[in-house]
PyMOL Python script that loads the backbone (N, CA, C, O; Angstrom):
from pymol import cmd

cmd.read_pdbstr("""\
ATOM      1  N   MET A   1       0.851  -1.193   0.000  1.00  0.00           N
ATOM      2  CA  MET A   1       0.000   0.000   0.000  1.00  0.00           C
ATOM      3  C   MET A   1       0.882   1.237   0.000  1.00  0.00           C
ATOM      4  O   MET A   1       1.870   1.299   0.732  1.00  0.00           O
ATOM      5  N   SER A   2       0.548   2.170  -0.777  1.00  0.00           N
ATOM      6  CA  SER A   2       1.327   3.385  -0.918  1.00  0.00           C
ATOM      7  C   SER A   2       0.829   4.444   0.056  1.00  0.00           C
ATOM      8  O   SER A   2      -0.370   4.544   0.317  1.00  0.00           O
ATOM      9  N   ASP A   3       1.748   5.225   0.584  1.00  0.00           N
ATOM     10  CA  ASP A   3       1.393   6.324   1.489  1.00  0.00           C
ATOM     11  C   ASP A   3       1.467   7.674   0.789  1.00  0.00           C
ATOM     12  O   ASP A   3       1.525   8.714   1.446  1.00  0.00           O
ATOM     13  N   ASP A   4       1.464   7.663  -0.543  1.00  0.00           N
ATOM     14  CA  ASP A   4       1.558   8.909  -1.291  1.00  0.00           C
ATOM     15  C   ASP A   4       0.281   9.725  -1.120  1.00  0.00           C
ATOM     16  O   ASP A   4      -0.822   9.178  -1.132  1.00  0.00           O
ATOM     17  N   ILE A   5       0.436  11.007  -0.963  1.00  0.00           N
ATOM     18  CA  ILE A   5      -0.702  11.914  -0.865  1.00  0.00           C
ATOM     19  C   ILE A   5      -0.727  12.732  -2.151  1.00  0.00           C
ATOM     20  O   ILE A   5       0.269  13.339  -2.545  1.00  0.00           O
ATOM     21  N   LEU A   6      -1.859  12.730  -2.773  1.00  0.00           N
ATOM     22  CA  LEU A   6      -2.020  13.496  -4.008  1.00  0.00           C
ATOM     23  C   LEU A   6      -2.489  14.898  -3.674  1.00  0.00           C
ATOM     24  O   LEU A   6      -3.345  15.092  -2.810  1.00  0.00           O
ATOM     25  N   GLY A   7      -1.932  15.855  -4.354  1.00  0.00           N
ATOM     26  CA  GLY A   7      -2.352  17.235  -4.150  1.00  0.00           C
ATOM     27  C   GLY A   7      -3.720  17.509  -4.745  1.00  0.00           C
ATOM     28  O   GLY A   7      -4.476  18.332  -4.229  1.00  0.00           O
ATOM     29  N   GLU A   8      -4.034  16.822  -5.826  1.00  0.00           N
ATOM     30  CA  GLU A   8      -5.304  17.054  -6.509  1.00  0.00           C
ATOM     31  C   GLU A   8      -5.647  15.825  -7.326  1.00  0.00           C
ATOM     32  O   GLU A   8      -4.768  15.183  -7.902  1.00  0.00           O
ATOM     33  N   LEU A   9      -6.904  15.509  -7.371  1.00  0.00           N
ATOM     34  CA  LEU A   9      -7.374  14.407  -8.187  1.00  0.00           C
ATOM     35  C   LEU A   9      -8.572  14.901  -8.967  1.00  0.00           C
ATOM     36  O   LEU A   9      -9.560  15.366  -8.397  1.00  0.00           O
ATOM     37  N   ARG A  10      -8.472  14.796 -10.253  1.00  0.00           N
ATOM     38  CA  ARG A  10      -9.569  15.251 -11.105  1.00  0.00           C
ATOM     39  C   ARG A  10     -10.353  14.047 -11.593  1.00  0.00           C
ATOM     40  O   ARG A  10      -9.821  13.156 -12.255  1.00  0.00           O
ATOM     41  N   PHE A  11     -11.624  14.045 -11.250  1.00  0.00           N
ATOM     42  CA  PHE A  11     -12.521  12.994 -11.711  1.00  0.00           C
ATOM     43  C   PHE A  11     -13.191  13.462 -12.998  1.00  0.00           C
ATOM     44  O   PHE A  11     -13.437  14.656 -13.165  1.00  0.00           O
ATOM     45  N   PRO A  12     -13.483  12.551 -13.894  1.00  0.00           N
ATOM     46  CA  PRO A  12     -14.204  12.969 -15.097  1.00  0.00           C
ATOM     47  C   PRO A  12     -15.585  13.486 -14.717  1.00  0.00           C
ATOM     48  O   PRO A  12     -16.170  13.010 -13.744  1.00  0.00           O
ATOM     49  N   PRO A  13     -16.112  14.440 -15.455  1.00  0.00           N
ATOM     50  CA  PRO A  13     -17.449  14.966 -15.125  1.00  0.00           C
ATOM     51  C   PRO A  13     -18.507  13.885 -15.278  1.00  0.00           C
ATOM     52  O   PRO A  13     -18.417  13.021 -16.150  1.00  0.00           O
ATOM     53  N   ARG A  14     -19.500  13.951 -14.419  1.00  0.00           N
ATOM     54  CA  ARG A  14     -20.618  13.005 -14.507  1.00  0.00           C
ATOM     55  C   ARG A  14     -21.461  13.329 -15.727  1.00  0.00           C
ATOM     56  O   ARG A  14     -21.695  14.492 -16.055  1.00  0.00           O
ATOM     57  N   ALA A  15     -21.899  12.304 -16.370  1.00  0.00           N
ATOM     58  CA  ALA A  15     -22.770  12.501 -17.534  1.00  0.00           C
ATOM     59  C   ALA A  15     -24.158  12.876 -17.041  1.00  0.00           C
ATOM     60  O   ALA A  15     -24.758  12.149 -16.249  1.00  0.00           O
ATOM     61  N   ASN A  16     -24.664  13.996 -17.505  1.00  0.00           N
ATOM     62  CA  ASN A  16     -26.016  14.426 -17.142  1.00  0.00           C
ATOM     63  C   ASN A  16     -27.056  13.825 -18.079  1.00  0.00           C
ATOM     64  O   ASN A  16     -28.253  13.838 -17.794  1.00  0.00           O
ATOM     65  N   GLU A  17     -26.586  13.311 -19.177  1.00  0.00           N
ATOM     66  CA  GLU A  17     -27.485  12.753 -20.173  1.00  0.00           C
ATOM     67  C   GLU A  17     -27.831  11.313 -19.806  1.00  0.00           C
ATOM     68  O   GLU A  17     -26.942  10.514 -19.511  1.00  0.00           O
ATOM     69  N   GLU A  18     -29.105  10.985 -19.824  1.00  0.00           N
ATOM     70  CA  GLU A  18     -29.527   9.636 -19.486  1.00  0.00           C
ATOM     71  C   GLU A  18     -29.474   8.753 -20.731  1.00  0.00           C
ATOM     72  O   GLU A  18     -29.574   9.227 -21.863  1.00  0.00           O
ATOM     73  N   LYS A  19     -29.314   7.473 -20.487  1.00  0.00           N
ATOM     74  CA  LYS A  19     -29.170   6.514 -21.576  1.00  0.00           C
ATOM     75  C   LYS A  19     -30.472   6.339 -22.363  1.00  0.00           C
ATOM     76  O   LYS A  19     -30.446   6.131 -23.576  1.00  0.00           O
ATOM     77  N   TYR A  20     -31.593   6.425 -21.676  1.00  0.00           N
ATOM     78  CA  TYR A  20     -32.899   6.204 -22.314  1.00  0.00           C
ATOM     79  C   TYR A  20     -33.742   7.474 -22.229  1.00  0.00           C
ATOM     80  O   TYR A  20     -33.517   8.305 -21.349  1.00  0.00           O
ATOM     81  N   PRO A  21     -34.713   7.636 -23.136  1.00  0.00           N
ATOM     82  CA  PRO A  21     -35.551   8.845 -23.142  1.00  0.00           C
ATOM     83  C   PRO A  21     -36.679   8.765 -22.105  1.00  0.00           C
ATOM     84  O   PRO A  21     -37.858   8.678 -22.451  1.00  0.00           O
ATOM     85  N   TRP A  22     -36.280   8.796 -20.813  1.00  0.00           N
ATOM     86  CA  TRP A  22     -37.265   8.606 -19.745  1.00  0.00           C
ATOM     87  C   TRP A  22     -38.369   9.651 -19.787  1.00  0.00           C
ATOM     88  O   TRP A  22     -39.536   9.313 -19.592  1.00  0.00           O
ATOM     89  N   SER A  23     -38.034  10.899 -20.033  1.00  0.00           N
ATOM     90  CA  SER A  23     -39.071  11.949 -20.047  1.00  0.00           C
ATOM     91  C   SER A  23     -40.144  11.634 -21.081  1.00  0.00           C
ATOM     92  O   SER A  23     -41.331  11.853 -20.840  1.00  0.00           O
ATOM     93  N   LYS A  24     -39.732  11.131 -22.204  1.00  0.00           N
ATOM     94  CA  LYS A  24     -40.676  10.733 -23.259  1.00  0.00           C
ATOM     95  C   LYS A  24     -41.492   9.527 -22.805  1.00  0.00           C
ATOM     96  O   LYS A  24     -42.718   9.519 -22.907  1.00  0.00           O
ATOM     97  N   TRP A  25     -40.792   8.506 -22.300  1.00  0.00           N
ATOM     98  CA  TRP A  25     -41.464   7.269 -21.898  1.00  0.00           C
ATOM     99  C   TRP A  25     -42.338   7.452 -20.661  1.00  0.00           C
ATOM    100  O   TRP A  25     -43.247   6.657 -20.421  1.00  0.00           O
ATOM    101  N   PHE A  26     -42.069   8.496 -19.874  1.00  0.00           N
ATOM    102  CA  PHE A  26     -42.849   8.745 -18.659  1.00  0.00           C
ATOM    103  C   PHE A  26     -43.878   9.853 -18.869  1.00  0.00           C
ATOM    104  O   PHE A  26     -44.159  10.617 -17.946  1.00  0.00           O
ATOM    105  N   ASP A  27     -44.438   9.947 -20.065  1.00  0.00           N
ATOM    106  CA  ASP A  27     -45.415  11.001 -20.350  1.00  0.00           C
ATOM    107  C   ASP A  27     -46.848  10.596 -20.015  1.00  0.00           C
ATOM    108  O   ASP A  27     -47.771  11.389 -20.196  1.00  0.00           O
ATOM    109  N   GLY A  28     -47.043   9.370 -19.529  1.00  0.00           N
ATOM    110  CA  GLY A  28     -48.388   8.901 -19.182  1.00  0.00           C
ATOM    111  C   GLY A  28     -48.973   7.945 -20.201  1.00  0.00           C
ATOM    112  O   GLY A  28     -49.940   7.241 -19.908  1.00  0.00           O
ATOM    113  N   SER A  29     -48.402   7.912 -21.392  1.00  0.00           N
ATOM    114  CA  SER A  29     -48.853   6.962 -22.411  1.00  0.00           C
ATOM    115  C   SER A  29     -48.373   5.555 -22.053  1.00  0.00           C
ATOM    116  O   SER A  29     -47.457   5.388 -21.248  1.00  0.00           O
ATOM    117  N   VAL A  30     -48.991   4.565 -22.646  1.00  0.00           N
ATOM    118  CA  VAL A  30     -48.499   3.194 -22.520  1.00  0.00           C
ATOM    119  C   VAL A  30     -47.486   2.981 -23.633  1.00  0.00           C
ATOM    120  O   VAL A  30     -47.809   3.115 -24.813  1.00  0.00           O
ATOM    121  N   TRP A  31     -46.262   2.651 -23.252  1.00  0.00           N
ATOM    122  CA  TRP A  31     -45.179   2.445 -24.214  1.00  0.00           C
ATOM    123  C   TRP A  31     -44.823   0.978 -24.291  1.00  0.00           C
ATOM    124  O   TRP A  31     -44.687   0.309 -23.266  1.00  0.00           O
ATOM    125  N   LEU A  32     -44.672   0.479 -25.501  1.00  0.00           N
ATOM    126  CA  LEU A  32     -44.190  -0.882 -25.728  1.00  0.00           C
ATOM    127  C   LEU A  32     -42.718  -0.788 -26.107  1.00  0.00           C
ATOM    128  O   LEU A  32     -42.368  -0.239 -27.152  1.00  0.00           O
ATOM    129  N   LEU A  33     -41.859  -1.333 -25.245  1.00  0.00           N
ATOM    130  CA  LEU A  33     -40.427  -1.324 -25.485  1.00  0.00           C
ATOM    131  C   LEU A  33     -39.987  -2.696 -25.947  1.00  0.00           C
ATOM    132  O   LEU A  33     -40.420  -3.712 -25.403  1.00  0.00           O
ATOM    133  N   LYS A  34     -39.129  -2.725 -26.947  1.00  0.00           N
ATOM    134  CA  LYS A  34     -38.676  -3.981 -27.527  1.00  0.00           C
ATOM    135  C   LYS A  34     -37.186  -4.174 -27.274  1.00  0.00           C
ATOM    136  O   LYS A  34     -36.367  -3.306 -27.577  1.00  0.00           O
ATOM    137  N   GLN A  35     -36.858  -5.329 -26.715  1.00  0.00           N
ATOM    138  CA  GLN A  35     -35.453  -5.663 -26.478  1.00  0.00           C
ATOM    139  C   GLN A  35     -34.737  -5.744 -27.817  1.00  0.00           C
ATOM    140  O   GLN A  35     -35.265  -6.310 -28.774  1.00  0.00           O
ATOM    141  N   GLY A  36     -33.535  -5.181 -27.886  1.00  0.00           N
ATOM    142  CA  GLY A  36     -32.776  -5.166 -29.126  1.00  0.00           C
ATOM    143  C   GLY A  36     -33.099  -3.980 -30.009  1.00  0.00           C
ATOM    144  O   GLY A  36     -32.351  -3.670 -30.936  1.00  0.00           O
ATOM    145  N   GLU A  37     -34.214  -3.310 -29.728  1.00  0.00           N
ATOM    146  CA  GLU A  37     -34.604  -2.122 -30.496  1.00  0.00           C
ATOM    147  C   GLU A  37     -34.591  -0.879 -29.601  1.00  0.00           C
ATOM    148  O   GLU A  37     -33.960   0.125 -29.931  1.00  0.00           O
ATOM    149  N   ASP A  38     -35.291  -0.958 -28.471  1.00  0.00           N
ATOM    150  CA  ASP A  38     -35.368   0.163 -27.539  1.00  0.00           C
ATOM    151  C   ASP A  38     -34.345   0.046 -26.401  1.00  0.00           C
ATOM    152  O   ASP A  38     -33.953   1.052 -25.810  1.00  0.00           O
ATOM    153  N   PHE A  39     -33.923  -1.164 -26.104  1.00  0.00           N
ATOM    154  CA  PHE A  39     -32.935  -1.412 -25.051  1.00  0.00           C
ATOM    155  C   PHE A  39     -32.213  -2.714 -25.349  1.00  0.00           C
ATOM    156  O   PHE A  39     -32.736  -3.586 -26.042  1.00  0.00           O
ATOM    157  N   ASP A  40     -30.985  -2.835 -24.807  1.00  0.00           N
ATOM    158  CA  ASP A  40     -30.176  -4.024 -25.052  1.00  0.00           C
ATOM    159  C   ASP A  40     -30.027  -4.926 -23.834  1.00  0.00           C
ATOM    160  O   ASP A  40     -29.579  -6.066 -23.959  1.00  0.00           O
ATOM    161  N   ALA A  41     -30.394  -4.435 -22.673  1.00  0.00           N
ATOM    162  CA  ALA A  41     -30.246  -5.206 -21.430  1.00  0.00           C
ATOM    163  C   ALA A  41     -31.214  -6.388 -21.415  1.00  0.00           C
ATOM    164  O   ALA A  41     -32.162  -6.439 -22.198  1.00  0.00           O
ATOM    165  N   ASP A  42     -30.957  -7.341 -20.507  1.00  0.00           N
ATOM    166  CA  ASP A  42     -31.951  -8.407 -20.346  1.00  0.00           C
ATOM    167  C   ASP A  42     -33.196  -7.791 -19.717  1.00  0.00           C
ATOM    168  O   ASP A  42     -33.130  -6.715 -19.123  1.00  0.00           O
ATOM    169  N   ILE A  43     -34.307  -8.461 -19.846  1.00  0.00           N
ATOM    170  CA  ILE A  43     -35.610  -7.882 -19.509  1.00  0.00           C
ATOM    171  C   ILE A  43     -35.712  -7.501 -18.033  1.00  0.00           C
ATOM    172  O   ILE A  43     -36.276  -6.455 -17.713  1.00  0.00           O
ATOM    173  N   GLU A  44     -35.177  -8.327 -17.124  1.00  0.00           N
ATOM    174  CA  GLU A  44     -35.271  -8.014 -15.701  1.00  0.00           C
ATOM    175  C   GLU A  44     -34.379  -6.832 -15.330  1.00  0.00           C
ATOM    176  O   GLU A  44     -34.745  -6.030 -14.472  1.00  0.00           O
ATOM    177  N   SER A  45     -33.220  -6.717 -15.962  1.00  0.00           N
ATOM    178  CA  SER A  45     -32.357  -5.554 -15.718  1.00  0.00           C
ATOM    179  C   SER A  45     -33.040  -4.280 -16.211  1.00  0.00           C
ATOM    180  O   SER A  45     -32.976  -3.242 -15.553  1.00  0.00           O
ATOM    181  N   MET A  46     -33.684  -4.361 -17.354  1.00  0.00           N
ATOM    182  CA  MET A  46     -34.377  -3.192 -17.885  1.00  0.00           C
ATOM    183  C   MET A  46     -35.556  -2.821 -17.007  1.00  0.00           C
ATOM    184  O   MET A  46     -35.813  -1.639 -16.780  1.00  0.00           O
ATOM    185  N   ARG A  47     -36.266  -3.803 -16.519  1.00  0.00           N
ATOM    186  CA  ARG A  47     -37.391  -3.528 -15.620  1.00  0.00           C
ATOM    187  C   ARG A  47     -36.887  -2.797 -14.369  1.00  0.00           C
ATOM    188  O   ARG A  47     -37.504  -1.832 -13.919  1.00  0.00           O
ATOM    189  N   SER A  48     -35.779  -3.254 -13.820  1.00  0.00           N
ATOM    190  CA  SER A  48     -35.180  -2.572 -12.663  1.00  0.00           C
ATOM    191  C   SER A  48     -34.777  -1.152 -13.022  1.00  0.00           C
ATOM    192  O   SER A  48     -34.971  -0.230 -12.230  1.00  0.00           O
ATOM    193  N   ALA A  49     -34.216  -0.971 -14.213  1.00  0.00           N
ATOM    194  CA  ALA A  49     -33.807   0.364 -14.666  1.00  0.00           C
ATOM    195  C   ALA A  49     -35.006   1.300 -14.763  1.00  0.00           C
ATOM    196  O   ALA A  49     -34.898   2.482 -14.438  1.00  0.00           O
ATOM    197  N   VAL A  50     -36.141   0.783 -15.206  1.00  0.00           N
ATOM    198  CA  VAL A  50     -37.365   1.590 -15.309  1.00  0.00           C
ATOM    199  C   VAL A  50     -37.769   2.089 -13.926  1.00  0.00           C
ATOM    200  O   VAL A  50     -38.063   3.273 -13.757  1.00  0.00           O
ATOM    201  N   TYR A  51     -37.786   1.194 -12.930  1.00  0.00           N
ATOM    202  CA  TYR A  51     -38.203   1.597 -11.582  1.00  0.00           C
ATOM    203  C   TYR A  51     -37.185   2.540 -10.931  1.00  0.00           C
ATOM    204  O   TYR A  51     -37.573   3.446 -10.193  1.00  0.00           O
ATOM    205  N   MET A  52     -35.905   2.341 -11.192  1.00  0.00           N
ATOM    206  CA  MET A  52     -34.892   3.257 -10.651  1.00  0.00           C
ATOM    207  C   MET A  52     -35.015   4.637 -11.296  1.00  0.00           C
ATOM    208  O   MET A  52     -34.883   5.654 -10.614  1.00  0.00           O
ATOM    209  N   ALA A  53     -35.266   4.679 -12.602  1.00  0.00           N
ATOM    210  CA  ALA A  53     -35.452   5.960 -13.290  1.00  0.00           C
ATOM    211  C   ALA A  53     -36.708   6.655 -12.784  1.00  0.00           C
ATOM    212  O   ALA A  53     -36.718   7.875 -12.620  1.00  0.00           O
ATOM    213  N   ALA A  54     -37.762   5.892 -12.537  1.00  0.00           N
ATOM    214  CA  ALA A  54     -38.994   6.477 -12.001  1.00  0.00           C
ATOM    215  C   ALA A  54     -38.734   7.118 -10.639  1.00  0.00           C
ATOM    216  O   ALA A  54     -39.253   8.197 -10.354  1.00  0.00           O
ATOM    217  N   ALA A  55     -37.941   6.469  -9.808  1.00  0.00           N
ATOM    218  CA  ALA A  55     -37.598   7.035  -8.500  1.00  0.00           C
ATOM    219  C   ALA A  55     -36.814   8.335  -8.669  1.00  0.00           C
ATOM    220  O   ALA A  55     -37.057   9.300  -7.945  1.00  0.00           O
ATOM    221  N   ARG A  56     -35.881   8.369  -9.613  1.00  0.00           N
ATOM    222  CA  ARG A  56     -35.115   9.597  -9.875  1.00  0.00           C
ATOM    223  C   ARG A  56     -36.013  10.725 -10.369  1.00  0.00           C
ATOM    224  O   ARG A  56     -35.781  11.894 -10.059  1.00  0.00           O
ATOM    225  N   HIS A  57     -37.044  10.367 -11.141  1.00  0.00           N
ATOM    226  CA  HIS A  57     -37.972  11.358 -11.690  1.00  0.00           C
ATOM    227  C   HIS A  57     -39.130  11.636 -10.739  1.00  0.00           C
ATOM    228  O   HIS A  57     -40.017  12.435 -11.039  1.00  0.00           O
ATOM    229  N   ASN A  58     -39.109  10.965  -9.587  1.00  0.00           N
ATOM    230  CA  ASN A  58     -40.120  11.155  -8.544  1.00  0.00           C
ATOM    231  C   ASN A  58     -41.540  10.861  -9.034  1.00  0.00           C
ATOM    232  O   ASN A  58     -42.478  11.620  -8.788  1.00  0.00           O
ATOM    233  N   ILE A  59     -41.663   9.735  -9.735  1.00  0.00           N
ATOM    234  CA  ILE A  59     -42.969   9.310 -10.238  1.00  0.00           C
ATOM    235  C   ILE A  59     -43.190   7.835  -9.918  1.00  0.00           C
ATOM    236  O   ILE A  59     -42.266   7.117  -9.535  1.00  0.00           O
ATOM    237  N   LYS A  60     -44.437   7.406 -10.084  1.00  0.00           N
ATOM    238  CA  LYS A  60     -44.787   5.990  -9.956  1.00  0.00           C
ATOM    239  C   LYS A  60     -45.067   5.447 -11.353  1.00  0.00           C
ATOM    240  O   LYS A  60     -45.707   6.111 -12.169  1.00  0.00           O
ATOM    241  N   VAL A  61     -44.589   4.253 -11.618  1.00  0.00           N
ATOM    242  CA  VAL A  61     -44.803   3.616 -12.914  1.00  0.00           C
ATOM    243  C   VAL A  61     -45.289   2.188 -12.708  1.00  0.00           C
ATOM    244  O   VAL A  61     -45.211   1.630 -11.614  1.00  0.00           O
ATOM    245  N   ARG A  62     -45.788   1.622 -13.786  1.00  0.00           N
ATOM    246  CA  ARG A  62     -46.071   0.188 -13.777  1.00  0.00           C
ATOM    247  C   ARG A  62     -45.463  -0.409 -15.030  1.00  0.00           C
ATOM    248  O   ARG A  62     -45.297   0.263 -16.049  1.00  0.00           O
ATOM    249  N   THR A  63     -45.137  -1.685 -14.930  1.00  0.00           N
ATOM    250  CA  THR A  63     -44.565  -2.409 -16.066  1.00  0.00           C
ATOM    251  C   THR A  63     -45.327  -3.706 -16.241  1.00  0.00           C
ATOM    252  O   THR A  63     -45.949  -4.215 -15.309  1.00  0.00           O
ATOM    253  N   HIS A  64     -45.266  -4.223 -17.439  1.00  0.00           N
ATOM    254  CA  HIS A  64     -45.831  -5.543 -17.729  1.00  0.00           C
ATOM    255  C   HIS A  64     -44.940  -6.195 -18.781  1.00  0.00           C
ATOM    256  O   HIS A  64     -44.621  -5.590 -19.805  1.00  0.00           O
ATOM    257  N   VAL A  65     -44.545  -7.432 -18.512  1.00  0.00           N
ATOM    258  CA  VAL A  65     -43.712  -8.190 -19.447  1.00  0.00           C
ATOM    259  C   VAL A  65     -44.525  -9.394 -19.932  1.00  0.00           C
ATOM    260  O   VAL A  65     -44.682 -10.371 -19.200  1.00  0.00           O
ATOM    261  N   PRO A  66     -45.035  -9.327 -21.150  1.00  0.00           N
ATOM    262  CA  PRO A  66     -45.792 -10.455 -21.699  1.00  0.00           C
ATOM    263  C   PRO A  66     -44.844 -11.505 -22.276  1.00  0.00           C
ATOM    264  O   PRO A  66     -43.634 -11.294 -22.345  1.00  0.00           O
ATOM    265  N   LYS A  67     -45.396 -12.604 -22.676  1.00  0.00           N
ATOM    266  CA  LYS A  67     -44.598 -13.597 -23.404  1.00  0.00           C
ATOM    267  C   LYS A  67     -44.731 -13.267 -24.872  1.00  0.00           C
ATOM    268  O   LYS A  67     -45.842 -12.960 -25.303  1.00  0.00           O
ATOM    269  N   PRO A  68     -43.698 -13.308 -25.659  1.00  0.00           N
ATOM    270  CA  PRO A  68     -42.324 -13.669 -25.310  1.00  0.00           C
ATOM    271  C   PRO A  68     -41.689 -12.587 -24.449  1.00  0.00           C
ATOM    272  O   PRO A  68     -42.088 -11.424 -24.518  1.00  0.00           O
ATOM    273  N   ARG A  69     -40.723 -12.955 -23.655  1.00  0.00           N
ATOM    274  CA  ARG A  69     -40.129 -12.047 -22.677  1.00  0.00           C
ATOM    275  C   ARG A  69     -39.071 -11.137 -23.297  1.00  0.00           C
ATOM    276  O   ARG A  69     -38.002 -10.944 -22.718  1.00  0.00           O
ATOM    277  N   ASN A  70     -39.359 -10.589 -24.448  1.00  0.00           N
ATOM    278  CA  ASN A  70     -38.468  -9.604 -25.053  1.00  0.00           C
ATOM    279  C   ASN A  70     -39.194  -8.278 -25.267  1.00  0.00           C
ATOM    280  O   ASN A  70     -38.706  -7.390 -25.966  1.00  0.00           O
ATOM    281  N   LEU A  71     -40.367  -8.164 -24.652  1.00  0.00           N
ATOM    282  CA  LEU A  71     -41.181  -6.955 -24.731  1.00  0.00           C
ATOM    283  C   LEU A  71     -41.524  -6.488 -23.329  1.00  0.00           C
ATOM    284  O   LEU A  71     -41.602  -7.288 -22.397  1.00  0.00           O
ATOM    285  N   MET A  72     -41.730  -5.174 -23.185  1.00  0.00           N
ATOM    286  CA  MET A  72     -42.156  -4.638 -21.904  1.00  0.00           C
ATOM    287  C   MET A  72     -43.030  -3.417 -22.126  1.00  0.00           C
ATOM    288  O   MET A  72     -42.675  -2.512 -22.882  1.00  0.00           O
ATOM    289  N   TYR A  73     -44.169  -3.401 -21.466  1.00  0.00           N
ATOM    290  CA  TYR A  73     -45.026  -2.223 -21.452  1.00  0.00           C
ATOM    291  C   TYR A  73     -44.684  -1.408 -20.217  1.00  0.00           C
ATOM    292  O   TYR A  73     -44.517  -1.960 -19.130  1.00  0.00           O
ATOM    293  N   ILE A  74     -44.579  -0.089 -20.383  1.00  0.00           N
ATOM    294  CA  ILE A  74     -44.379   0.779 -19.231  1.00  0.00           C
ATOM    295  C   ILE A  74     -45.364   1.924 -19.315  1.00  0.00           C
ATOM    296  O   ILE A  74     -45.767   2.335 -20.403  1.00  0.00           O
ATOM    297  N   GLN A  75     -45.753   2.440 -18.144  1.00  0.00           N
ATOM    298  CA  GLN A  75     -46.659   3.586 -18.092  1.00  0.00           C
ATOM    299  C   GLN A  75     -46.451   4.339 -16.782  1.00  0.00           C
ATOM    300  O   GLN A  75     -46.346   3.740 -15.712  1.00  0.00           O
ATOM    301  N   LYS A  76     -46.394   5.646 -16.890  1.00  0.00           N
ATOM    302  CA  LYS A  76     -46.378   6.489 -15.697  1.00  0.00           C
ATOM    303  C   LYS A  76     -47.783   6.488 -15.117  1.00  0.00           C
ATOM    304  O   LYS A  76     -48.764   6.690 -15.833  1.00  0.00           O
ATOM    305  N   LEU A  77     -47.869   6.255 -13.800  1.00  0.00           N
ATOM    306  CA  LEU A  77     -49.163   6.273 -13.124  1.00  0.00           C
ATOM    307  C   LEU A  77     -49.450   7.626 -12.489  1.00  0.00           C
ATOM    308  O   LEU A  77     -50.536   8.182 -12.649  1.00  0.00           O
ATOM    309  N   SER A  78     -48.469   8.147 -11.769  1.00  0.00           N
ATOM    310  CA  SER A  78     -48.669   9.419 -11.076  1.00  0.00           C
ATOM    311  C   SER A  78     -47.351   9.963 -10.572  1.00  0.00           C
ATOM    312  O   SER A  78     -46.330   9.275 -10.559  1.00  0.00           O
ATOM    313  N   ASP A  79     -47.401  11.217 -10.156  1.00  0.00           N
ATOM    314  CA  ASP A  79     -46.264  11.789  -9.447  1.00  0.00           C
ATOM    315  C   ASP A  79     -46.328  11.272  -8.026  1.00  0.00           C
ATOM    316  O   ASP A  79     -47.401  10.952  -7.514  1.00  0.00           O
ATOM    317  N   LYS A  80     -45.162  11.194  -7.392  1.00  0.00           N
ATOM    318  CA  LYS A  80     -45.142  10.735  -5.997  1.00  0.00           C
ATOM    319  C   LYS A  80     -45.579  11.827  -5.072  1.00  0.00           C
ATOM    320  O   LYS A  80     -45.626  11.627  -3.858  1.00  0.00           O
TER     321      LYS A  80
END
""", "prot")
cmd.dss("prot")
cmd.show_as("cartoon", "prot")
cmd.util.cbc("prot")
cmd.orient("prot")
């Protein structure tokens, strides 16, 4: 372990741009998202991403994953 003390450390700036168009998808409409077209993650990871984004946007959403499991419906329900 090194005992060196750095005078300054510059971190790269945080990206303010989100990966997905949440504002569009959270407009209250029912959106059908397609894996491989609208997102590349596996369906459960994307579902988690939807709920985490909803928390950041301070809204409530619902999701539905029909069979085949490469589609997901999302809809904003209300503001928190």
